[in-house]
N, C-alpha and C positions, 0 to 999 in steps of 0.2 A: 868805156870799153869800145873796141872796134865794132862796127855794124856786123851782125851775124847774118850770113847768107846761106839759108838752108839749101842743100842739093842732095841728089841721090848718092847713097853710100857714104855720106859725111857722118862722122862720129861727133857726139857731144860728150866731151870728157871721156870717161871710161864707163858711161852708163847707157848710152843709146847709140844706135846707128839708124839713119834715115833710109827708108827703102822705097816708098812710093808716095808721091804727092797726091793728096786726096781732095784738096780744095783750099779756098781762102775766103775770108770775109774782111770787113773793115777793121776787125781787131787783129787777126793774125792768120798764119798758115797752119794747115793740119796735115800731118804726115803719118802714114803707116810706118811704124818703127819697131825695131827689135830691142828689147831690154836685155842688155848684154849679160847681166848676172845670172839670168835663168832662161834666156832666149824666148821669153814671152813676147807675143805680138801685142803692141799697144798703139793707141792713137796719141800723137804728140801735138799739142797746140803750142805754137811759137809766136809770141806777140811781135807784130811788125815794129812797134816802138818799144824797144827793150827797156828804155828808161822809164816807161810807164808800166812795165811788167809788175812792179811791186805794188801797184795799186790794185791788189787782188781783192775782189769783192768778198765781203764778209760772208755772204751767202754761199759762195763757192767753197770756201774753206770749211763752212759748217757741214757741207755734204760729205766731206771726207770721213770715211768710217761708216757711213750709212749706205745701204744698198737697197735698190728697189728694181723689180723686173722690168719696169717701164721707164727707167731713167738711166742714161749713160753714166757709169760710175766715174767719179773723179778719184784717182788713186793717190796722186801726189802733186804738189806744185812747189816750185822753188828754183834755185839757181844751180846749174851744173857748169863749173868752170866759167862762171860769170854770165852764162846764157840762161835767161828765165824761160821755163817751160811749164806746161800743165800736162801731166800724164793722165790719160783717160782710157777707159775700156775701149777696145777696138770692136766694132760691130759691122758684120757683113750685111750690107743693105744699101738702101738709097733713100733720099728724102721724098716726102709726099709731093713736094713741089716738082722735083725731077720727074717723078712718075707722070704727073699731070702734063708737064711740058713735052714729054716724049710720046705719050699715048693719047693726050687730050682727055684723059679720064683716070679714075682710080679703079684698079682691078680687084675683084669684080665691083661694079658700081651699084650693087643692090643696097637698099637702105639697111638691111640686116647686117651687111658687112660694115657699112659706115657707122652704124650704131656701135658695133663692137670696137672699131678703131677709136671712136670717141670715148667709150667707157674706159679703155686702156689709158687714154690721155687724162681722163678724170682721176683715175687711180694715181697717176704720177703727180699731178698737181695737188691732189688732196694730201699726198704724203709730204710734198714740199711745204705746203701750208701748215701741216702739223708740226713742222720744225720752225715755223714762222719765217719761211723763206719764200720770197716772191720770185716767180720765173722772170717776168718782165718782158718777154718777147715771144709769146706763143703765136706761131704762124706755120704754114706748110713747110717752109725751109728748115725748120727746127724739129720736124717730126720724122723719125726714121722708120722705114718699113722693111721688114725682112721676115725671119721666122717669128719675130715678136715686133711689137710697136714700142718705140722708145722716143723719149724727148731728149734734146740736147741744147747746148748753148744758153743755159739758164744764166742770166745776168751778165754775159760777156759784153753786152752793149754798154753796161755801166762801167766797164773797165776803160772806156775811152773818155778822156778828160774834156774834149771840146764840147761846147754847150749843145749844139744842135744836131751834129752829124749822127749821133747814135740813135736818135729817134726816127731816122729816115732811111734805115737800111732797106735793102731789096725786099719787097713783099710785106713790109711792115704796116703801111698806111691803111690797109684794109682790116687790120686787126687791133689797132692801137686805141686805147681808151681816150676819150676827149680830154680828160683832166690832166693827162701827162704829156700832151703834145708840147714841144719846145721846153721840155723839163727833163731833168735827170731823175726825177722821182718815179718810183714804182710802188704800187700798193697791192695787197692781196685782192682788193676789190677791182683793181684794173686787170688782174688776171681773169676774174669772173667775166668782165666785159669781153676780153679776148677769147675766152672759151665760147661765149655766145656767138661772137663773130665767126669763129671757126666752124661751129655747128651749122650756122647759116650758110657758110660757104660749102661745106660738105654736102648739104642736102639740096641746095639750089644751083650750085656751080658758079654763083656770082658772089662778089664781095659786098658787104654793107655799104662801104664807101670806096670809091676808086682813087681818091687822092686825099692828101692830108688837109687841104684847104676845105674839102667837103666835111671832114671831121670837125675842123675848127668852126665852120659856119653852120653846123648842125643841119646839113642838107637832108631832105626827106629821102627815104628809101622804101622800096616795096616790101610788104610783108612776105615772108617765105611762101605762103600759100598763093600769093599773087603770081609767083614765078612758077611754082609747081603745085597744082591744086591737090595732088595726092599726099602732100605733107600733112600728117595728122594735126588737127588744131591744138591738141594737147601738147604736142612737140613745139609747135609755133609759139605757144604761150611761154614755154620754158626759154626759148630763144629770146623773145621780146623782153622778158623780165631780166635776163642776163645783160641785155643791151640797153637797159635804162640809162638815160643821159646822166641823171643824178645818181652817183654811186650808192646813196642811201636807199634807193629804191631797187637795187639789184639784190640777188641772193647774198646773204651775209657770209655763207660758207660754201665750199665745194660740196660738202656733204648734203646740204639742203638742195643744191642744184641736182646732184645725183639722184636723190630720192624722187624728186619730181620727174626727172628724165626717165628713170626706170619705170615709173608708173605710166608715163606717157607713151612708152614704146611697147606696151603690152599688146597693142593692136597689131594684127598681122601685117608684116611689111616685106615679106620675102620677095615679092615680084615687083616692088616699086624701085625704080632706078632714077639716077640723075642723067639727064640727057647729054650735057657737055659741061666743060669747065672753062673759065676764063681766069688765068693766073696773073695776067699783066696788070700793072698799076697804071692809072692815068697820071699825067704829069701836070701838077699845078706849079705855081712859082716856088712853093716850098721844096718840092722834089727837084726842080731844076736847079735851084740855088744850092741844094745839098750836094749835087754832083760837082759844082764848082768848088765847094768847100773841100771835098775829098781830094780834089786835084790841087788844092791850095792856090786857086786862082782868085785872090781876094779883090783885085782891081776889077776883074770881069764881073765878079759877084756884086760889087757895089754898083757898077754901071747897070747891070741887069735889074737890081732892086730899085734903083732910081727910075728906071723906065716903068716898072710896075707901080711906082708911087704916083705916077701921073693920074691914075684913076682914083686916088685917095689913099691916105696913109693911116692904117690902123695900128694898134699896139704891136701886133706880131711883126709887121713890116718894119716898124721903127726899131724894134729890138734887134732884128737881123741886120739892119743898116748900121746900128751902133756896134754890133759885133764885127762886121767886116771892116769898119773904119778902125776899130781897135786893133784888129789883126794887121792892118797896114801901118800902124803907128800914128794914125790921125786921132790922137787921144782927146784933144780939146773938142774936135768936131763930134767924136763919139759921145763924149760926156753931155754935150748939148742935145744930141739926139735922144739920149736915154732920159734926160730930164723932161723932155716933151711928152713922155708916155703917160697917158691917163688910164689908170687901171680900171676906172669905173666903166670904161667902154667894153670891158671883157665880161663875159657871162660869169656868174658867181662861182660856178664849180671850177673855173680855171684861175681865178684871181690869186689864190694863195700860192700855188706853184709858180705862176708867172712872176709874182712879186719877189719870190725867193731867187729866181734866176736873174731877174733885173738887178736885185741887190748884189748878187755874186759878180755879175759882169761889171757893175758900177764900181765895186771895190777893186776889181782888177785894173780898171781905168785909172782910178785914183792912185793906185800903187805905181802904175807906169808914169804918172805925172809927178811922182814923188810927193804927193800930198798924203803922207803916211797917217797922219792923225785921222783924216776923213776915212781912209780905208780901214784903219784899226777899229773905229767905231762901228763900221758895218760888219766886220768879221766878228767882233764881240757879240753883236746882236744875233748874227746867224749862228754862232757857236752856242749861245745861250738858249736859242729857240729850237735848234734842230740837232739831233744826235748824229752828226756826220763827221767822219774823220777829216774830210777835205777842209772843212771850216776850221777845225782845230789846228790843222797843219798850216793853213794860210794865216791864222791868227798868230801862231808861233813865229812865223817868218816876220810878220809885221811888228810883233813885240821886239824881236831882235833888231829890226830896222829903226825902231823908236828907242833903242838903247836899253830896253827892258830885258837884259840877257837872262837873268834868273828865271823870269816868267816864261821866256821862250824855251829854256831848257826843261822847265817843269812840264810844259805842254808836250814837248817832244818825247820826254820820258814816259808820259801817259800813253802816247801813241805807240811807243816801243813796247810797252807792257801788253797792250792789246794786240799788236801786230808785230811780233818779233821777226827779224831778218829783212825788214823792208829797207832796201838799199838807201833810198833818199833820207830816211830817218836816221839810220846809222851814220851816214855821211854828215848830216847837219849836226848831230850830237858831237861827233868827233871834232869838227871845226869850232863848234860853240865852246866846248871845254878848252880847246886850244886857245881860243880868243880870251877866255877867262884866266888863262895861264894855270889851269888845273891839269898839268901835263900827264899825271898818272892815269886819270880818267880818260883823257884824250887818247893816250897810247892804247888803252884797252879797247876803245872803239875803233881805232885805226887797225888794230890787229884783227878785230872781227871783220872789218871792212875788207881786209886782205883776203880773208877766207871767201868772201862773196865775190870779190874781183881780184883774183890772184895775179892778173897781168897789169894792174893799174900802177904805172910807174910813179905817179905823184904820191900814192899811198906808201910805196916802198921808200921814197925819199923822206917822207915824214917820219916813218919808223926809224930810219937811219939817224935822223936828227935827234929823236928821243933817246936812242941808244947812247949817243954821245953826251946828251944833256943829263940823262938820269943815271 
């Protein structure tokens, strides 16, 4: 389909009209919109990469039908005349980060007010965790303040396919758990860490870490009471337990965190205030190279990383070098770079996630080199070990490339059962059945594809061929 360009008063099918641009992130644009069937005001999120729109996070779809006063509702997600959109509740307010940037503080900045904001956030995350949903990106940019406190953008970072960009969004590095840096993984326990980092920030005005490289290197940070001596030691204890480097030493549940926090704040705090806030992130090489990724400046990124490598090349730097070389088509160089990575140089809590991302990138490189058997073996291992659709999808593609068409179709059908209406899956099934000369099944999928992409000329031509053939 043609690239969709959102603009004021533009309609999307007969369902929405865009009225006001609210903002954008690495994933997509958000517009205040009118739902035409009932003139309801909604917020519409439109992915920048429409072809990636169907990789809708399982967690996001799970929240449909569930409401919570401290969570922005997801009303619906899908395609309208070929345009993928996520319809959400429209909320009159601003982000916590915007308030700090404009005023230098949170209003009012009394501890009693901050405690209440944090309790509302705990309510929201506890509800999500009760559905076994991880937020994955708790930070001031994703906390909305108005008549109520609400969280948003749960999981949208995981809707981005590239390996590293999604972990390095604006404001993220001060709140991200160490075990998920350079990883697409998110856990309920990593949300616990982020909650501790957020409470640290709310009460001290400072972040635990100012850059991702500090998170990776386990840089020391001040205890909250060293920054503000009026922070109750019982509250500090809650923060430090949430921030435990090893996730096994953190709170097991948000409920446990809440119970300790509610006990800790019984001391009178009405007159205690935060002096000032610092929302800006420091820039290590990780943040700097992420900006080059977002601009798709792969050659500049490689040159930058090679300059950083003069001082020594650790596993993280090698992984990034392998990634930018892969993006430039330097597949042999990338593969050699990835083979030189020694996982034993990483701290134990990061090894499993890092090894998974290393395998995933290595399999992509093997695929690009047309060494399909090597790639197939890695994807089989990843698919057997981890319950992730992306691995099953990649495995299906490799099975097809290795002439195992029946197995490829079997895997694609499994994905289609779990995630109906995903454009890429429907498309792959249509062409796979066509290749097998099972034309009735192929026609059925092409008809469905036409509903998802009504203006796709190639689909129309295929259906015309089937009409003549069948």
